[in-house]
N, C-alpha and C positions, 0 to 999 in steps of 0.2 A: 797356653794359658799363662806361662811366665812372662811371655812378651806383653800380653795384655795387662798383667799386674804392673809391669814397668810403666806401661802407658797410663794406667789408671792411678798411679801414685806410689809405686813401690820405691825402694831405695835405689838411687842411681849408682851404677857400678862402672860407669865410663862416660865418655862425651855424651851429652844430651842431644837427641835428634831434634831437628827442626819440625815445626808444625806440618810442613808439606810432606817431609819424609814419613812422618808418623801416619798421615792420612793415606799416603800412598801404600804403606804396608797394610793398613786396615782394608783398603780397597782390594789389594791382592788376597788378603785373607777371605774377604767375602766372596771373591770370584773362585778361589781354589778350594776352599774348605768343603769336605763332603759331609761333615757333621753339622746338623742343624744348630746344635748349641754353640759351636764356634762361629757360624755365620750370625747367629743372634747377638753374641757378645761383640762381634766386630761392628754390627750395625748400631748396637747401643753406644759403642765408643764413638762412632761417627756422629751420632745424635748429640752427644755431649760436647763435641768440638765444632759443631755446625754453626753456632752463633759467633764464636771467637774467630773461627777460620772459615768464614762464610764463602769467600772467593775460592779457597782451595777445595773445600768439600763440594761445592757446586761444580767446579770444573772437572774434578777427578772422579767423584762418586756418584753422580747423577745416573749415569747409565747402569751402574751396578745396582743401585736402589730400584730402578725401574725393573730390572730383571728379577729382583727379590719379589716385587709385587706380582710378577707374572708366574714365578715358579713356586714360591713358598705360600700359596694360598691357604694351605691347611693350618698354618701356625698363625694365630691372630696376634701373638705377641710381637713377632719379628715384623709383621705387617704394620703394626702400630708404631714401632721404632722407625721404620722406613718412611712412613707418611709424616711423622713428626720432623724427621731430618729434612725431607723435601720442603715441608712448610717453613722451616727455619731458613732455608736457602732462598726461597722466593718471596718471603714476607718481609716487608719493611716495618721494623719495630716502631710503633707509634707511642709506646708507653714512655720511652725515654725522650729526652729533649737534646739531641746532639747539636753540634754546630751546623751552620747552614751548608758549608761545603761537604761536610761529612754526610749530612742528610741527603743531599743531592747525589753523592756517590752511592749511597745505599739504594736510592730509588733507581739508579741506573743499573746496579746489580740485580735488583728485583725484576726489573723489565728484561734484562738480559737472560737470566736463568728461566724466566717464564716463557720467553720466546723459544728458548732452546727445548723446553718441555713440551710445549704445544705444537712444535714443528711436526712431530709424529702425532697424528690425530688419534692413533690407537692408545696413546697414554691417557688422554682425556676420557676416551671410552672405557679404558680399564679402570680409571678412577670412579666413573659412574657405576661400574659393575661392583666395585668394592663397597660403595655406599649401601648396597643391598645387605651387607653383613650387619647382623643386629648387634654384634659385640661392640661394647662401648669403646674399647681401645682401637677399634678399626674405624668405626663410623665417625666418631667425633673428630679425630685428626683428618679424616677424609673430607669432612665438610669444611674445616678450616683451610685446608690446602686448596680446595676448589674455589672458595671465596677469595683467597689471595690471588689466584690465577685470574679470576674475573676482574679484580681490581687493577691488575697490571696490564692485561691484554683482554679487555672486555669484548670487543667485537669479534675477535678471532675465536675465543672460547665460546661465545654465544652461538656462532655459526656451527661449531662442531657439535654442541649439545642439541641444536635444533635439528640437525640431520641424524642424530643418533636415535635409534628406535627406543621408544619409551624413555628418552632421556629426561624430558621435563617431568614426566610422571613419577620417575624415581625420586626426583628432588621434592616433589610435592608430598611424597610420603613422610618426609622429615617433620612436616607440621603435625602429623599424627603420632609421633614418637612420645612415649610416656615420660622420657627423661627430659626435663626442662632445658638442660644445658644444650642438648642436641637440637631440641625444638627452637630455642632461641637463636642459636647459631644458624639453623636452617632458615630463619627469618632474614638474618643478614645476608645469607647466600642468595636467597630469592630477590632481595633488594638489588643486589649487584647484577643478578641475572636478567631483571626485567628493565634495566635502565636502557631507554632509547631503542627498544626493539619491539615493535608493534606485534609481530608474529608470535613471539614468546609471551608477550602480555596476554594475547588472546588464548593461547593454549593454557596458561596458568589460570586465567579467569574461568575457562570451561572445565578445569580440573576441580571445580567447586572451591576455588580459593576464597571467594567472598564469604561463603558460609563459615568456613573454618576460621578465617581471620576475625570476623565479627564475634564468633563464639569465644575465641581467645581474649578479645578485648573485654567481653562481658565477664568472663571468668577472672580476669586480672583487675576488675574494678572499674572499668570505663575511664572516665577522666581522672579519677583518684588513683588509677593504677601506676605502675612503675615504667621502667625503660621498655619493657616488653610491649606495652600498649603503644608507645612511641614507635617502636620497630614495625608493628602491625599497621599503624597509620601511614608510616612512610611507604611501606609496600602497597597499600591501597592507593596512595597517591600516584605511585609509579604505574599501577594497572589502569587508572582512570584518566590521568591527565593526557589530553590530546589523543584520546583513543575512543572514537565515537561508538565503535562496536561494543567495547566493554561498558561504556556509559549506558548504552541501551540495555545491555544485559543486566546491569546493576538495577536499573529502573524496573525492568520487566520482572525481575526476581523479587520485587517488593523489599529490596534491602534499604531503600530510603526510609521506610517506616521504622526500621530497626535503629536508625540513627537518632531518633528523638530522645530516648532516655539518656543519651550522652550529655544533653544540655539542661538536665534537671538540676538546677543550682538552688541550694537552700537559701533561707533568709539570712543565715549567718555566713557572710562571705569574708570574714576576717581570717587571716592566716593562710593565704594561697601559697602552696609549695611551688618551687620552680618547676618541678616535673608536671604538676597539674596545669600550670600556665602553658607549658610546652604542649601537653597533650591536647588541651582545649583549643590551642592555636592551630594544631594540625587538623583537628576535627572540623574547625570552621573552614579551613582551607579545602577540605574534602567537600564540604557542601558547596563552596564556590566553584570548585571544578565542575560540578554537575550543572550548574546554571551560569557558566561563564559566558559572557557576550561573544566570545569567539566560536562557541559551539553553534551548530545549525539552529535557526529559530524554532523549528518544530520540536527538536529534542529539548531545548531550553524551556519552551513553554510547557511541555508535558511534565518535566521535572518540577517546574514552579507549581504546577497544579497539584502534584502529588505531595509536595511540601506543605502546601496549604491544607489539603484534606487530612493529612495525618497529624497536623498540629505542630509541625516543626517550626513554621514561621512564627506561630504564637509563642513557642518556647524561646525563640531567639529575641523576640521583642520584650519578653519578660527580662532576660539578661540585660537588654539595652537599657531598661528603665530601672534595673536593680541598683542598689548602693553597695559600695565596697568592692566593685569589680575592678581588677587592675587595668591600668590605662591602655596597655597594649592589647589586652583581651577586649576591652570596650571598642577600641579602634577597629580591630578585626571583625568584631560583631557588627559594627555599623557598616563596614564594607560588605559583609555577607548579607545582611538584610537588604542592602542596596541592590545587590545582583538577584536576590530572590524576588524582589517586587519589580525589577526593571521590565517594562513593556507588558506586564501582567495586570489587567484591569482589576481583576478580583483581589489580587494581592495588594495593589495600590490602594484600593478602597478600604481594605482592612487596616493597612498602615495608617491611613488618614484618620481612622477611628480610634487609634491607640492613644491613650492618655497617660501622662506621667503621674506617679503616686504623690502629688503635691496638693496643697490646700490654698486656694482652690485648684482642682485638676486642670492641667494644661495639655494641649495636644502635643504629642511627641515631636512633631515637626517644629513647633514653636521652641520647645526645649533644646532641640538640636541646633536650630538657627541661632539661638542665644549663645551657644558654645562657639559657632562658626565666627560670629562677629566680635567675640571676646578675644582681645589680643593676648591675654594671659594664658589661654589654653594652648596645649602642645600643638605644634604645627601639623603633625600627622593626623591628629584628631580633627582639626579644622578641615583638612583635606578630605578626610573620610566623611564628615558631615556634608560638605559640598557635593561629594559624589552621591551620597544618599539622596540629597535634594534633587540632584539632576536625574537620578534613576526614578524617583517618585514622579517627576513630570514627563518622563520620556514616553511619547505617544499617549499622553494622558490629558486630553483636552478638558475634561472635567476638573481635574486637579489644577490645571493652569488657570481656569476660570475662577476657582476658589481663591487662588493666591492673588490674582489681579483684583478680585472683588474686595479683598481686605484693604486695598489702597483707595478705593472709590469713596467719595464723600458721603454717599448714602449708607455705607455699611461700616463706617469707622466707629469703634466703641472706645470711648475715652477711658473706661474703667478696666480694660484688659489689653494685654500686649498681643498684637497679631503678627502674622508672618510678614505682611507688607510693611508694618512699622519698623520691624527689625531690619528688613532689607533696605529701607530708606535710610535708617540710622547708620547702617554699615556703609552705604553708598557715599555718605557725606561725612564720615568720621575722619579723624586725623590719622588713623592707621591705614596705610597703603594696601596692606594685604586684606583688610576688611573691605576696603573699596573694591579691590579686584573680585573677591569672592562674592560680594553682594551684586556687583554688576553682572557677573557670569550667571549667578542664580537667577536674577531678574531676566536676563536674556533667555534662559531656558523656559521661563514662564511664557515667553513669546514665541518660542520656536514652532514654525510651521502652523501658526494660529493667527490668521488675519483678524478675526474678531477681537482677540485680546490686544492686538497691536492698536486697533482703533479705540478700544476701551481705555487703554493706558494713557491715551492722549487727554482724557478727561481728568486725570489726577492733578490736583492743585496742591502746592506746598506754600506754607507760611514761612517766609525768610526771616523777618524781623518785625517788631511792633511798628505800626504806622505805615508799613508799606503794603501794597496789594499783593496777594498770592501770585506765584508764578507756576507755570506748568512744570511737570517733571522733566519733560523734554527740554524746555528752556533752561532749567537749572543744570542739567547735565552739560549743555553747551556753554553755560556761563562758567562752570568750573573749569572746562577745558580752555576757555579763553583767558582766564585769570592766571596768567603765568607766574606772577609775583607770589600768589597765595600758594601755588604748588611748590615753589622753590623753598618755602619754609617747611616742607614735609621731607620725610626721610627718602622717599623714592617717588619722584614725580613721574618717571616712565611707567611704573607699574599701574599707577592710578590712571594715567592717560590711556594706556592700553586697554584696561578694563572698561573705561567709559566709552572709548571708540568701538569696542567689540559690541557693547550694548546698543549703541546708536546704529551701527551697521545691521545688527540682527533685527532692531526694531523697524527701520524704514525700508528694509529689503522686501520687495514684492507687496508694498503698501503705498500706493500713490498719495493717499490722504496724509500719511505720516511724512512723506517727502514734501508735500506742500507746507505742512506745518514747520518743518525744519527750515525750508527756504524762506518762509515768511519772516524769519528773524534776519535783519539785514546785516548782522555782524557775523553770521555763520560762514557764508561763502568766502568773504575776505580773510577770515581766520584760516580756513582750510587751504586757500591758495597761498597764503603766506607761509604756513607751515611746510607746504610741499616745495615751494620755490627756494627756501632757505637752504644754506649749506651748514647742516648741523653735524654733530659728532656721531660717532659710531653707535652710541646707545640710543640716539634720537632717530636713526634711520627707520627703525620699525614703526615709530610714531608717524613719520612721513609716509610710509607705505599704507598704514591704516587710514590716514587722512585722505590719500588718493583713492583708496577703496571707497570711503564714505562719499567723496565727491562724485566718483563714477556711479555709485548707486543712485545718487540724485539725478544724474543724466539718464541712466537706463530706465528707471521707473518713474520718470517725469511725465505727467499727463499734460504739460504746457498750460496749466490753469493760471500760473503767475506770469504776467506779461514780461517782467524784468528777468526772469530766470527760466526761460524756456530751454529746451534741449539744445537748440542752435546757439543761443547766446551763451550758455554755459561752456559749450565746446569752443566758441570763439574766445571766451575769457581764458580758457586753458591754453589755447594756442598763443595768445598774446603774452600772458604773464608767466607761463610755465613752459610751454612747448609740449607738443604731443609726444614726442620721443622721450623727453625727460619725464613726462607723466607716467608713461608706460614703464620706464625704468624704475621709477620710485614705487609703482605698484608692485613690481617684482621683488621688492625688498622683503615682502611678507614671507613668501614661500622659500626664499633663500636663507632665512634665519635658521640657526642651528637647532633652536628649540621647537621650531614648527613641525619638523618631521617626527620628533619624539612625541609630541602631543597628538599627532595624527595616527599613531599606532594603535592606541586602545582608549576606551572611554574613560577609565579611571585616571584622575589626575595624580600622577606619581612624579613628585619633584623632590630633589635632594635638599634644596634650600628654598626659602621664601623668594629670593631674588630670581630664581629660575621660573617662577610661576607667572607665565606671560600668556600662554595660549590655552584655549579650550578645545577639546576634541571636536565638538559640534561646530564650532566656529571654523575649524580647518576644513570641514566639508563645505561650508558656505563660501569660503575663499576659493576653493577649487572649483566650485560651480560658477562663480561670478567673474573670476579674473579674465577668462577668455572672452566672455560676452561684453564686459566693460571695455576691454582692449579694442574689440571690434567696433563698438558704438563710438568710442572717442576718435578713432582713426578714420572713420567713414566721413565722406563729405556729404553735403546736403543733397546733392544730385544722387549720390548712391543710396541715401536714405529714402529719397523719394522712389527710386527704382525699387528698392527693397519693399517699401510699403505696397507699391503696385504689384510686386511679385507675391507678397503676402495676400493681397486681395484676390489675385488670380488663383493662388493656391487654395484659399478659402472657397472660392467658387468651384474650383476643381474637386475640393473635398466634398462640397455639398453634392456636386454631381455624382461623384463616386459613392457617396452615401445613398443617393437615390438608386443608383444602379445596384448597389449591394442589397438594398431592400427588394428591388425588382428580382434580383437573382435568388434571394431567399424565398420569395413567393413562388418563382418558377421551380425552385428546388422542391418546395412542398408539393406543388402540383404534379411534378414529375414523380415524386415518391408516391402520391396518391394513385397516379396512373400505373405505376409499376405494380402497385398492390392489386389494382383492378385487373391488369393483365395477368397477373399470377392467379388470381381467382378465376378468371375466364379460361385460362389455360387448363386449370384443374378441372373445371366443368366440361370443357371440350373433351379432355381425355376420358372423363366419365361417360360422356355421350358417345364417343367413338367406340368405347367398349360395349355400351348398350347396343349400338347399331350393328356391331360385329356379331353379337349374339343373336340379334334379330335376323341378320342375313343368314346365319347358320340355320336358324329355325326355318326361314323361307326355303332354303335349299332342301331341307328335310321334307317340307311339304311338297316341293316340286318332285322329289324322288318318289314319294308316295303317290302323287298324282299320275306319274308316268306308269308306275306299277298297276294302278287301277285301270289306266287307259289300256294297257296290254290285256289285262283280264277282261274288260269289256269287249275288246275285239275278238277274243276267243269265244266269249259267250254269244256274240252275234253270229259267228260261224256255226255254232252248235244250234242256234235258233233256226237257221236256214235248213239245216239238216232235219231238225225236228218237224219243220213245216211239211217237208216232203214226206216224212214218215207218217205224219198225222193224215195227210191227204190220202196216202196209200191205205191207212187203216180206216178211212171213211169219215174222219172228223172234218168239220168245216174249216176252211182256212181263216175266216174271220175270227172264229172262236179260239183257234190256236194262237193267232197273233195277239188277241186280248190277253190270253193266259201268259204269253211270253212278255208282253209289256208289263203285266202285273209282277212277273217274276223279276224282270230287270229293275223295275222301280224298287222292289223290296231289296234287291241287291245293293242298289245305289244308296238306299237309306241305311243299309247295314254298313257300307263303306264310310258313309258320312259320319255315323256314330263312332266307328273306329277312329276317323280322323280327329273328331272332337275329343275322344279319350286320349289320343296320342298328344294333342295340344295341351290338355290338362296335365298329363304326365310331364312334359317338357317344361311347363310352367313351374310345377313343384320342384322339379330337379334344378332349375335355374335359381329358384329361391333358396334352395339348400346351398348352392355354389356361391352365391352372392352375399349370403349372410342376411340376418333378420334386421330390418331397418329399425323397428321399434317394438317394444314388448306388446303394447296394446293394439297398435295398428296391424302388426303382422298376424297376431293371433286371430283378430277378427277377420282379416282377409283369408287366412287359411280356413277358418270356420265357414266362411261364405263359399269358398271353393268346394269344400266337402259337401255342403248342402246342394250345390249345383251338380256335383257328381251323383249324389243320392237321386236327385231329380232325373238325371239322365238314365240312371239305372232303372228307375221305375218306368220311365218312358220306353226303355229298351225292352223291359219285360212285357209292357203292354204290346209293343210292336211284335215281339215274339209270339205272344198269344194270338194276335191278329193274323200273323203269317201261318201259324198252325191251323187257325180256323179256315184261312183261305185254302190251305193245302187239302184240308178235309173236303171242302166244297169242290175243289178241283177234282179230287178223286171221284166224288159222286158225279161230277159232270162227265168225267171220262167213262164211268160205268154207264151213265145214261146215253153217252154217244154210241156205246156198243149196241144198245137196243133201239136206236133211232129208226132203223129201217123197219123193225117189227111193230113199233108203236108210233106212227106218224103224228098223232095228236098231241104228243108231249113236247113237240118242238117249242110251242109258245111258252110252256113251263120253263124250259132251259133258257129261253130268251129273257124271261123275267128275272131269273137268277143272275144271268150274266149282266143285266142292267143294274141289278142290286150290287153285284160285285164292282161294276164300273163306279157306282156312286161311292162305294166304300174306298175304292182306290183314289178317287178324287179327294176324299176326306183325308186319306193318308198323305196325298200330295200337299194339302193345305197345312197338315201338321208338320210335314217336312219343312215347309217354308217358315213355319214358326220356329223350328229348331235352328234354321239358319240365322234368323234374327237373334236368337239366344246366343248363338256362336259369335255373332258380330258384337253383341253386348259384352260377352266375356273378353273379346279381344280388346275392346275399349277399356274394360276394367283392368286388363293386363297392362296396358300402356300407362294407365294412372298408377298402378302398383310399381311399375319400373321407375316413374318419376319419384314416387315416395321412397323407393330404395336408393336412388341417387342422392336425394336430399338428406337421408338419415344414416348414411354410412359412418358418420363420425361417432354415432352412438351404438355401433355394433358391439364394441368390446363390453360396454356396460350390460348389454342385454344377453350375455353369453348363456345365462341360466335359462332365460326364456327361449333362447335358440335350441337348447337341448330338448326342452319340452315340445317345441314345435317340430323338431326333427322326429320325435316320437310320433307326433300326430301324422307327419308326412309318411312314416313307415306304415301307419294304419291306412292311410289313403292309398298307399301302394298296394297293400293287401287287397283293398277293395277293387283297385284297378286290375289286379290279377284275377279277381272274381269276374269282373266284367269281361276280361279276355277269355276266361273259361266259357262264359255265356256265348261270346262271339264264336268260339270254337264249336260249341254245341250247334249254333246256328249254321255254321258251315257244314257240320255233319248232317244236319237236316236237309240242307240243300243238295248235298251229295245223295242223300237217299231219295230225294225227289227225282234227281237225274237218273238214278238207278231205276226207279219205277217207270220213268219215261222210256227208258231203254227196254224195260220189260213190256211195255205197251207196244213195242215194235219200232221205236225211233232209233235211228242209227247214231251212236255216240262213239267218238274215238277215245278209247281208254287211255292210251299212252299220253296224248296231249292233255287230257284232263288230269292225269296223275302228275305230269310234268308241272302244270300250272299249280296244282295243289302243293307239290314239293317246293316250288318257287315261293309261293305264299307262306308256307311254313318256315322256309329259310329266312325270309324277310322278317317274320314275327320274331324268330330266335335272334337275329341280329339286333332288332330294336330292344328286346329284353337285355341283351348283353350290354348295349350302350347305356341303358338306364342303370344297370348294376354298376358299370364303370363310373358313371356320374355320381 
């Protein structure tokens, strides 16, 4: 501690150590001391020496200070001293004003120590970690140190922060700090962090930076706020300028609407503070960033629409027409309004309706043009007004027509000043800058508008008393040709350039204007004379523009004037100028140093009035026409004829190609329709194939049933032969037995036929369940009809059963009568009558059976129609699900009725077996095993059919 007292100002006891020795001892103390107090005192001493001995402290102590930051994290005081010392080492003090050499040396030291610090990326990461400390003595010097590092080595530090986990998020937390000092320095840190790095700009924007910054601006008083508002606006400019992603995020977040209150300026505009002027200037720049012409057209248009809808454009126009606004704010406001209305029809229409608060009220455009042609107004203000007028006419044919209409004789009002009168006044005034501005403004009224070019030819000007009026076109060429009058002006070159740009824009792509220009016999000699002369360096641009004007007269010439056809003008150039010389003079335009500067952006930005020579839109016209004019001049007449023939051939080819294109379109539409038809037919084919497969399966089932019945009939025939022999043995007549057998066989066939019909009905109901219900009403009625037919068949089956029972009874009586035939011979006639009666009844049964066959055929036809209905109504099956459930319930009921019918058939089979048993009792021989086998086979087939129905 005694050592430290000596260093800090104790009484000298011997030779004084040098600064380097003292710093070395302090560094050793920091490295070797075990007590925290000793290290803290040593770091405090290094901090006090760091400004005076910046080189020594940075060289010897930086590593020790970084180690302190790593090891002594628990003591915030020593951390604060270490961070302050590092800040003093890397920071270039801007408060003092040292000599130039000393300042350069300090800048070099700051860059040197910054580079040494950031070589180890862990140092920057450690610094980001320390910023999470809430203690003021740690966080504030940490923010200042990181800001200084970014100033000295911006790109390298940005890269380290970008790859650091949550690096940018930690820095964004500084904006939420309740201590204004840290928050304000955090704004400065983020300004340095977001410079020129789009990735960091996007991260900061998506960390809700826009919301926080706008809230701070509002809290600080918006445009009336202090330096904090300026810092917020500078940060917003960094985030939005040349960053389309952030601009879109700003617009989509409805932050444009929050900018409107910034521009609410009161009636009393006296006493604007310098800070308020700076703040409002930055706010206007922020608006311009969102609608800059360099942005994508879609993004610019959407921002312009949002600014009009929220009232921001209206607020800017209020400032534009207000009194007492500082000149630089007024100039920037004009530029801002210009870009807000540029290319937006709605905004341009609104701007045209704005009136200045004068008596009588005048349109804002007229008031602005009055400032533009007034040579006493500031140069930057006149440039801003010209830019505003250009933006108002950009892609605005309606506005162009209104401006040109103020020059036409039928619309001139002698009691009021119009825009056309101001432009003509400026075009022919003694001020060369007014000449240039008026010429460029009038050229924008004709830009890409053939109608207005032709309309402007009607404008007539009164030159002096007693002389006839001349056209505006003639007056412009007269001023160009009157060299002596121009020499009396301050700058003849600027006036000539402005008039030549106007004439080139006017007659380009307008053969009628070319004809009017060539009709004046003095124009072509003047142009050729200007081009062929050897003028000074300043006049070379005029020569190039004259060559361009003459080239336009050749290229857009319709050969309506015999003396100035394309060919004669080219011959004139070849004789008086020379084609190569003409092309060389034409190239003087693009080679001019101010040409490339004007071609960069639409806004006319010139340092002095003398540099105001080129217009942005005119540079586009030169770029478009230079190559075409060069080719037109260098081509011979034969080449032109060939080219015209080629053009005609190409036009013919184009017409043929157009016809083929139309034919191909028609064929494409036909092919599309055919493809749709093929798709529809394919789907219908698939449905029909599924239906056919189902019908084939049903036919196969019918074939199987037919084979089974055929086998059973064969066995019955064998039994019948045996019964005939037995009956003959028992004394019955063979004819009677044959008739009884035929009756029995017929009844069996009818029984089998009824079973087949019932099986078909059952399969039809099952297929309806499987395929789905086609429609609610149609399917319900069809199922009801089937149920009725099933009921009818049941009734018919019952009647058949009753008749079979009656026949059995009569047969029994006949059998009993046959036993007594020998005893009572007279009763044979009685039996014969009964047998005849039985035969008649059997014939009736046969007719009834034929009727049943007809009904079965009808049912099959109805089944086919139902299948067609099912195929056409499958698309509505989902809608009719509820009806399907209801119908399924009805099908279950029908199935129960079918089971009842099967029971009746089983009873019928039982009765047939009983009859066979009685025949056996009467003495007929019956093979029991075959009979039982056939019965078992029949029962097995019935069980299989029932199982299949259950599975379905």
